[in-house]
C-alpha positions as CSV (number, residue, x, y, z in Angstrom):
1,X,-42.8,216.5,11.8
2,X,-41.3,212.9,11.3
3,X,-42.7,210.6,8.5
4,X,-42.0,207.5,8.4
5,X,-38.7,206.7,6.8
6,X,-38.9,205.0,3.3
7,X,-36.6,201.9,4.4
8,X,-35.9,200.1,7.4
9,X,-32.7,198.4,8.3
10,X,-32.6,194.5,8.0
11,X,-31.9,194.8,12.1
12,X,-35.1,196.9,12.2
13,X,-37.3,194.4,10.2
14,X,-36.1,191.1,11.9
15,X,-37.3,192.7,15.7
16,X,-40.2,194.6,14.4
17,X,-41.8,191.7,12.9
18,X,-40.7,189.5,16.1
19,X,-41.8,191.8,18.5
20,X,-45.2,192.3,16.7
21,X,-45.4,188.8,16.9
22,X,-45.6,188.4,20.3
23,X,-48.1,191.3,20.7
24,X,-50.7,189.5,18.6
25,X,-50.0,186.8,20.6
26,X,-51.7,188.4,23.7
27,X,-49.4,187.0,26.6
28,X,-46.5,188.3,28.7
29,X,-43.3,188.4,26.8
30,X,-40.5,190.6,27.8
31,X,-38.0,191.4,25.1
32,X,-34.3,193.2,26.1
33,X,-33.9,195.3,22.9
34,X,-29.9,195.9,22.8
35,X,-29.1,198.7,20.2
36,X,-26.4,201.0,19.4
37,X,-26.9,204.7,19.6
38,X,-28.6,205.2,16.1
39,X,-30.0,202.2,15.5
40,X,-33.6,203.0,15.3
41,X,-34.6,202.1,18.4
42,X,-37.7,204.8,18.3
43,X,-39.0,203.5,14.9
44,X,-39.1,199.8,16.4
45,X,-41.4,201.3,19.2
46,X,-44.0,203.5,16.8
47,X,-44.2,200.1,14.5
48,X,-44.8,198.0,17.6
49,X,-47.4,200.6,19.0
50,X,-48.7,200.3,15.5
51,X,-49.7,196.9,16.0
52,X,-50.8,197.0,19.4
53,X,-53.2,199.9,18.3
54,X,-54.5,197.9,15.7
55,X,-55.4,195.4,17.8
56,X,-57.8,197.9,19.8
57,X,-55.0,197.8,22.7
58,X,-53.4,200.4,24.2
59,X,-49.9,201.5,24.5
60,X,-47.3,202.6,27.8
61,X,-44.1,204.1,26.8
62,X,-42.1,205.2,29.8
63,X,-38.7,207.6,29.7
64,X,-36.2,208.1,32.3
65,X,-36.3,212.5,31.5
66,X,-38.7,215.0,30.8
67,X,-36.5,215.4,28.1
68,X,-36.9,212.0,26.2
69,X,-40.6,212.9,26.6
70,X,-40.4,215.8,25.2
71,X,-38.4,214.7,22.0
72,X,-40.2,210.9,22.0
73,X,-43.5,212.3,22.2
74,X,-43.2,214.9,18.7
75,X,-42.1,211.6,17.4
76,X,-45.6,209.7,18.6
77,X,-47.7,212.5,17.9
78,X,-46.6,213.0,14.3
79,X,-47.2,209.7,13.4
80,X,-50.5,209.0,15.9
81,X,-51.3,213.1,16.6
82,X,-54.1,213.2,19.3
83,X,-53.9,209.6,20.3
84,X,-51.5,210.3,22.9
85,X,-51.2,211.5,26.8
86,X,-48.7,213.1,28.5
87,X,-47.6,212.3,32.2
88,X,-44.5,213.9,33.6
89,X,-43.3,216.4,36.9
90,X,-43.0,218.9,33.4
91,X,-46.9,219.5,33.4
92,X,-48.7,221.7,35.8
93,X,-51.7,220.0,38.2
94,X,-54.1,221.1,36.1
95,X,-52.5,219.8,32.6
96,X,-51.6,216.7,34.9
97,X,-55.1,216.3,35.6
98,X,-56.3,217.1,32.2
99,X,-53.9,214.5,30.5
100,X,-55.6,211.6,33.5
101,X,-58.8,212.4,32.8
102,X,-58.3,211.8,29.0
103,X,-56.7,208.4,29.3
104,X,-59.5,207.6,31.8
105,X,-62.4,208.6,29.2
106,X,-60.5,206.6,26.7
107,X,-60.1,209.4,24.5
108,X,-56.0,208.8,24.3
109,X,-54.3,205.1,23.4
110,X,-50.8,205.5,23.9
111,X,-49.5,207.2,27.4
112,X,-45.9,208.8,27.6
113,X,-44.1,209.5,31.0
114,X,-41.8,209.2,33.4
115,X,-41.7,206.7,36.0
116,X,-45.0,207.9,37.8
117,X,-46.9,206.9,34.2
118,X,-46.3,203.7,35.3
119,X,-49.3,204.1,37.0
120,X,-51.4,205.8,34.5
121,X,-55.1,204.3,34.5
122,X,-55.0,202.6,31.1
123,X,-56.9,199.5,30.7
124,X,-56.6,196.8,27.7
125,X,-53.0,197.5,27.1
126,X,-51.0,195.6,24.5
127,X,-47.3,197.0,24.8
128,X,-45.3,198.6,27.5
129,X,-42.0,200.1,26.3
130,X,-39.3,201.6,28.9
131,X,-36.5,203.4,26.8
132,X,-33.3,203.7,28.2
133,X,-33.9,200.6,30.6
134,X,-30.8,200.7,32.4
135,X,-31.3,204.8,34.1
136,X,-31.3,205.0,37.5
137,X,-33.9,207.5,36.8
138,X,-36.5,205.2,37.5
139,X,-35.8,204.5,40.8
140,X,-37.7,207.0,43.2
141,X,-36.2,206.6,46.3
142,X,-38.5,208.6,48.5
143,X,-42.1,208.7,49.7
144,X,-43.4,205.6,47.6
145,X,-40.4,203.9,46.7
146,X,-40.3,202.0,44.1
147,X,-38.3,201.2,40.3
148,X,-40.1,202.4,37.5
149,X,-38.9,200.1,35.3
150,X,-39.5,196.7,37.3
151,X,-43.2,197.8,38.0
152,X,-43.8,198.1,34.3
153,X,-42.6,194.7,34.0
154,X,-45.0,193.5,37.1
155,X,-47.9,195.5,35.5
156,X,-47.1,193.9,31.9
157,X,-47.2,190.4,33.3
158,X,-50.5,190.9,35.3
159,X,-52.4,192.3,32.3
160,X,-50.6,189.5,29.6
161,X,-48.6,191.9,26.9
162,X,-45.7,192.6,25.7
163,X,-42.6,194.8,26.8
164,X,-39.9,196.0,25.3
165,X,-36.9,197.0,27.2
166,X,-34.6,199.5,24.9
167,X,-30.8,200.6,25.7
168,X,-27.6,200.7,23.5
169,X,-26.0,200.4,27.1
170,X,-28.5,197.3,29.2
171,X,-27.8,197.3,33.1
172,X,-25.6,194.7,33.5
173,X,-27.9,192.4,35.7
174,X,-31.2,193.0,32.8
175,X,-28.1,192.0,30.1
176,X,-28.0,188.6,32.3
177,X,-31.3,188.0,32.2
178,X,-31.6,188.0,29.1
179,X,-29.0,185.7,28.8
180,X,-30.7,183.1,30.9
181,X,-34.0,183.6,29.2
182,X,-35.9,185.5,31.6
183,X,-36.1,188.4,28.7
184,X,-35.6,187.5,24.8
185,X,-32.6,189.4,23.7
186,X,-33.1,191.7,20.6
187,X,-29.9,193.3,19.2
188,X,-29.2,195.9,16.5
189,X,-25.6,196.6,15.9
190,X,-25.4,198.8,13.5
191,X,-26.1,202.6,13.2
192,X,-28.9,203.9,10.7
193,X,-27.7,204.2,7.1
194,X,-24.7,202.3,8.0
195,X,-22.8,205.4,9.7
196,X,-19.9,204.8,12.1
197,X,-19.9,204.8,15.6
198,X,-17.8,208.3,16.4
199,X,-13.8,207.8,16.2
200,X,-12.8,208.4,20.3
201,X,-9.6,209.6,21.8
202,X,-8.2,209.6,25.2
203,X,-6.5,211.7,26.6
204,X,-4.4,211.3,29.8
205,X,-4.4,214.1,31.9
206,X,-1.8,213.5,34.3
207,X,0.8,213.0,31.2
208,X,-0.1,215.7,29.5
209,X,0.1,219.4,28.8
210,X,-3.4,220.3,30.8
211,X,-1.5,218.9,34.0
212,X,0.5,222.0,34.3
213,X,-2.3,224.5,33.3
214,X,-5.1,226.0,35.4
215,X,-7.8,225.8,32.8
216,X,-10.1,222.5,32.5
217,X,-9.3,221.9,28.5
218,X,-6.5,220.0,27.5
219,X,-4.9,221.4,24.0
220,X,-6.6,218.4,22.0
221,X,-9.9,219.7,23.0
222,X,-9.6,223.3,23.1
223,X,-8.1,222.6,18.9
224,X,-11.3,220.3,18.6
225,X,-13.8,222.9,19.8
226,X,-12.3,225.8,17.7
227,X,-12.2,223.5,14.7
228,X,-15.8,222.4,14.9
229,X,-16.6,225.8,15.9
230,X,-14.8,226.7,12.5
231,X,-16.5,223.8,10.7
232,X,-19.9,225.6,11.4
233,X,-20.7,222.1,13.2
234,X,-21.6,221.8,16.8
235,X,-20.0,220.3,20.4
236,X,-21.2,218.9,23.5
237,X,-19.3,219.0,27.1
238,X,-20.4,216.5,29.3
239,X,-19.3,216.7,33.1
240,X,-22.0,215.1,35.3
241,X,-21.5,217.8,38.1
242,X,-23.7,220.9,38.0
243,X,-22.3,223.7,39.7
244,X,-19.3,226.1,39.6
245,X,-17.5,224.2,42.1
246,X,-18.4,220.9,43.8
247,X,-17.1,221.6,47.6
248,X,-16.1,225.2,49.4
249,X,-13.3,224.3,51.5
250,X,-11.6,226.1,55.1
251,X,-8.1,227.2,53.8
252,X,-7.6,228.3,57.7
253,X,-8.8,224.9,59.7
254,X,-9.6,222.7,56.0
255,X,-12.8,221.8,57.1
256,X,-15.4,221.5,53.9
257,X,-19.0,223.2,54.2
258,X,-21.7,220.7,54.9
259,X,-25.6,220.7,54.9
260,X,-27.1,220.9,58.0
261,X,-29.3,218.4,57.5
262,X,-27.9,215.7,55.2
263,X,-23.9,215.9,56.4
264,X,-23.1,215.5,53.0
265,X,-20.7,218.6,50.8
266,X,-22.5,221.9,49.9
267,X,-22.4,223.0,45.9
268,X,-21.3,226.2,45.0
269,X,-23.7,228.0,42.4
270,X,-21.5,231.0,41.5
271,X,-24.4,232.3,39.3
272,X,-26.7,233.1,41.8
273,X,-24.0,233.1,44.8
274,X,-25.0,230.4,46.6
275,X,-23.9,227.3,48.3
276,X,-26.5,224.8,47.6
277,X,-27.1,220.7,48.8
278,X,-28.1,218.7,46.0
279,X,-29.9,216.3,47.9
280,X,-32.6,218.1,50.0
281,X,-31.8,221.9,48.8
282,X,-30.6,223.2,51.7
283,X,-29.0,226.9,50.8
284,X,-26.4,229.0,52.7
285,X,-25.9,232.5,50.7
286,X,-21.5,232.7,49.3
287,X,-20.6,234.9,51.5
288,X,-21.1,232.3,54.5
289,X,-18.1,232.0,57.4
290,X,-16.6,228.3,58.5
291,X,-19.6,226.4,60.3
292,X,-15.8,224.9,62.7
293,X,-13.5,227.8,63.1
294,X,-15.7,231.3,61.8
295,X,-13.1,232.0,59.2
296,X,-14.3,233.8,56.1
297,X,-11.2,232.3,54.2
298,X,-13.3,230.2,52.3
299,X,-12.3,228.6,48.7
300,X,-13.8,226.3,46.6
301,X,-12.8,223.1,45.1
302,X,-13.9,220.5,42.4
303,X,-15.3,222.0,39.6
304,X,-19.3,222.0,37.9
305,X,-21.1,222.5,34.6
306,X,-20.8,226.5,35.4
307,X,-17.1,226.5,36.0
308,X,-16.8,224.4,32.3
309,X,-19.5,226.7,30.6
310,X,-17.6,229.9,31.9
311,X,-13.8,228.3,30.6
312,X,-15.7,227.7,27.2
313,X,-17.0,231.6,26.7
314,X,-13.1,232.4,27.7
315,X,-12.1,229.8,24.9
316,X,-14.2,230.9,22.6
317,X,-16.0,234.2,23.1
318,X,-17.7,234.4,19.9
319,X,-19.6,231.3,20.2
320,X,-23.3,230.6,21.0
321,X,-23.0,228.5,24.2
322,X,-25.7,227.4,26.5
323,X,-26.2,225.2,30.0
324,X,-28.3,222.4,30.3
325,X,-28.7,220.6,34.0
326,X,-31.5,220.3,36.0
327,X,-30.9,223.9,37.3
328,X,-31.6,224.8,33.5
329,X,-34.4,221.6,33.5
330,X,-36.6,222.4,36.2
331,X,-37.8,225.3,34.0
332,X,-39.5,223.3,31.6
333,X,-40.1,226.4,29.1
334,X,-36.4,227.2,29.0
335,X,-35.6,223.4,29.0
336,X,-37.8,223.4,25.8
337,X,-36.4,226.3,24.2
338,X,-32.6,225.1,24.6
339,X,-33.7,221.8,23.1
340,X,-35.0,223.7,20.0
341,X,-32.2,225.9,19.4
342,X,-29.8,223.2,19.4
343,X,-32.2,221.3,16.6
344,X,-32.0,224.5,14.8
345,X,-28.5,224.8,15.2
346,X,-28.5,228.4,16.7
347,X,-26.2,226.8,19.9
348,X,-22.3,226.0,19.0
349,X,-21.9,224.3,22.7
350,X,-23.4,222.6,25.1
351,X,-22.6,221.8,27.9
352,X,-24.2,219.4,30.6
353,X,-24.8,217.0,32.9
354,X,-25.9,213.2,31.9
355,X,-29.5,214.8,30.9
356,X,-27.8,215.9,27.3
357,X,-26.3,212.4,27.7
358,X,-29.9,210.5,27.5
359,X,-31.4,209.5,23.6
360,X,-31.0,213.1,22.2
361,X,-31.1,213.4,18.1
362,X,-29.0,216.5,17.1
363,X,-27.5,215.7,13.5
364,X,-25.6,218.3,13.9
365,X,-23.0,217.4,16.6
366,X,-20.0,216.8,15.2
367,X,-17.8,216.8,19.0
368,X,-18.2,215.2,22.1
369,X,-16.2,216.5,25.1
370,X,-16.1,214.4,28.1
371,X,-14.5,216.9,30.6
372,X,-13.9,213.9,33.0
373,X,-14.5,210.9,32.4
374,X,-13.3,209.8,35.6
375,X,-15.5,211.8,38.2
376,X,-18.1,208.7,38.5
377,X,-15.6,206.0,39.5
378,X,-15.1,207.0,43.6
379,X,-18.7,206.9,44.3
380,X,-19.0,204.3,46.9
381,X,-21.6,202.0,44.5
382,X,-20.5,198.5,43.1
383,X,-22.0,199.7,39.6
384,X,-19.7,202.9,39.2
385,X,-18.0,201.2,36.9
386,X,-21.3,200.4,34.5
387,X,-22.7,203.4,35.4
388,X,-19.2,205.3,34.1
389,X,-19.2,203.1,31.1
390,X,-23.5,203.6,30.3
391,X,-22.4,207.6,30.8
392,X,-19.1,208.0,27.8
393,X,-21.2,205.7,25.6
394,X,-24.7,207.8,25.8
395,X,-23.1,210.9,25.0
396,X,-20.8,209.2,22.7
397,X,-23.9,208.6,20.5
398,X,-24.7,211.9,20.7
399,X,-22.1,212.8,17.8
400,X,-21.9,211.9,14.2
401,X,-25.9,211.3,13.9
402,X,-25.4,213.2,10.9
403,X,-23.6,212.9,7.5
404,X,-20.1,212.9,8.8
405,X,-18.2,210.8,11.2
406,X,-18.0,212.3,14.9
407,X,-15.1,212.5,17.5
408,X,-15.1,211.6,20.8
409,X,-12.3,213.3,23.4
410,X,-12.7,211.5,26.7
411,X,-10.4,213.7,29.5
412,X,-9.2,211.3,32.3
413,X,-6.9,211.0,35.0
414,X,-7.3,206.9,34.7
415,X,-7.0,205.6,31.0
416,X,-6.4,202.3,32.1
417,X,-9.5,201.8,33.5
418,X,-11.8,198.9,31.6
419,X,-14.6,201.2,32.4
420,X,-13.2,203.9,29.7
421,X,-11.4,202.5,27.9
422,X,-13.9,200.0,26.6
423,X,-16.4,202.3,26.5
424,X,-14.1,204.7,23.8
425,X,-14.4,201.6,21.5
426,X,-17.6,200.3,22.5
427,X,-17.3,196.8,23.5
428,X,-19.9,196.3,25.3
429,X,-19.5,192.4,25.7
430,X,-16.0,192.9,27.3
431,X,-17.7,195.0,29.7
432,X,-20.2,192.3,30.9
433,X,-17.6,190.0,30.9
434,X,-15.4,191.7,33.3
435,X,-18.2,193.2,35.7
436,X,-19.6,189.7,36.2
437,X,-16.6,188.4,37.4
438,X,-16.0,190.7,39.8
439,X,-19.9,190.5,41.0
440,X,-19.7,186.7,41.1
441,X,-16.1,187.0,43.5
442,X,-17.8,189.7,45.7
443,X,-21.4,188.4,45.7
444,X,-23.3,191.6,43.8
445,X,-26.2,191.2,41.4
446,X,-26.7,189.8,39.2
447,X,-25.1,187.1,41.6
448,X,-27.3,187.1,44.4
449,X,-29.8,189.9,45.6
450,X,-29.6,193.0,48.1
451,X,-32.0,193.9,50.5
452,X,-31.7,197.6,51.9
453,X,-33.4,198.5,55.1
454,X,-33.5,202.3,56.1
455,X,-34.5,203.3,59.7
456,X,-35.8,206.7,59.6
457,X,-36.4,208.4,63.1
458,X,-36.6,212.0,64.8
459,X,-34.7,211.3,67.5
460,X,-31.3,209.9,66.1
461,X,-30.8,207.5,69.1
462,X,-33.8,205.9,68.4
463,X,-33.2,205.5,64.9
464,X,-29.9,203.8,65.9
465,X,-30.8,201.6,68.6
466,X,-34.2,200.2,66.1
467,X,-32.0,199.7,63.2
468,X,-29.6,197.4,65.9
469,X,-32.2,195.8,66.9
470,X,-33.2,194.8,63.0
471,X,-29.8,193.4,62.9
472,X,-29.5,191.2,66.3
473,X,-32.8,189.6,64.9
474,X,-31.6,189.1,61.2
475,X,-28.4,187.7,62.3
476,X,-30.6,185.2,64.9
477,X,-32.7,184.4,61.9
478,X,-30.0,183.6,59.7
479,X,-28.2,181.1,63.0
480,X,-31.1,179.4,63.7
481,X,-32.6,178.3,60.2
482,X,-29.5,177.4,59.0
483,X,-28.6,180.6,56.4
484,X,-25.4,181.4,58.2
485,X,-23.2,181.0,55.2
486,X,-25.9,181.8,52.3
487,X,-26.6,185.2,53.9
488,X,-24.9,188.0,55.2
489,X,-26.0,190.6,57.2
490,X,-24.2,194.1,57.3
491,X,-24.6,197.1,59.2
492,X,-26.1,198.8,61.2
493,X,-24.2,202.1,59.3
């Protein structure tokens, strides 16, 4: 049961008043709600939904993960009882059909779901909420390709209703839209009850004793985990890599074991004793031989959440430890059981990937440890620094949501990187200024738009030939229409 709070913060009152005025106007107006973790964004969504329902209109709420759908669902059902329907992949086909039919018949005026819920058969929409609007999970890259957040804005504009895009770490493009009046920017800079943000500590693994140790945890993080356990508080450990090892390498020829389909490294999952492709699901038994030289002398390198879980068990054998990544989240019952056990304080340490960083409310958590903060900075993505900042800030926000101030220990090999240093102290504006300057210099969004053309074919050579033809056509068009200076064509890759 989540009762309505007796008192709202000054910032909440101001934001709710502005949004409710927009809902009453019955016209399209997109808001970007930038609220720090724990500032009470969910209550804003609930009271805005109340306003929409009071005008006999419906509400669509999008969340990036089933985890958040489950949590936000509890808040909405507590407030609106049977007027809520759910749509996400955690439901069986029969359950999805039942929910879809309820929405179609008008038996549910509020729909909560992951990205595909944007297609829900709702009529007379008065409010659309996109929670954690920055999250990459809103984008679907196969089958029907779309971005749930962007499509939500298109749908809201077509029916003339209010949109709230909420996040503690808005995407840089969205924040730019807030600055340039494409969106209306609303801010909540303080936590509920004036609670302090967690105390950060950055640990440089290069110059510390951890560099000489075989384990994954610096002595400071080891102490923090022990002290937190002895204080009967909870800890969260984040590593954005599932599995036991990120790759398996041949010690004889140096080749890495790859997926036959995707040509990316297979990840070792120790508990199931398999090598698994995290893109297509292709798997091999753990006792495979080298694909290049046939040697059986294979060795795991790198590490994932399974390895972190094993090391925590060795460090604190008496603690109750659980792991939450997409392997576990695939089983909805097991997933909900872990979330409930965390809320009931039956789990002492939760190990997980980015799933545990998103909007989950665990008041008993006083320590967050980030095992390798710079693991995402090596990806070939111009948003790598932005995504690293978002992940650190989001998981940091899981600490200190109760009565005591939390602590965050950030382990890194690159403490000087601005994405890590500004995330530790929650200086979002500093990140924005740095990133906008860099992107303007090299020509990345929001300074420009990118178009990505993917060519697929069963025959490799046909795809190669077609992609070259498309590039040639594009370059010819740029020259003949005098766009050579303003448009650049890259590839084919």
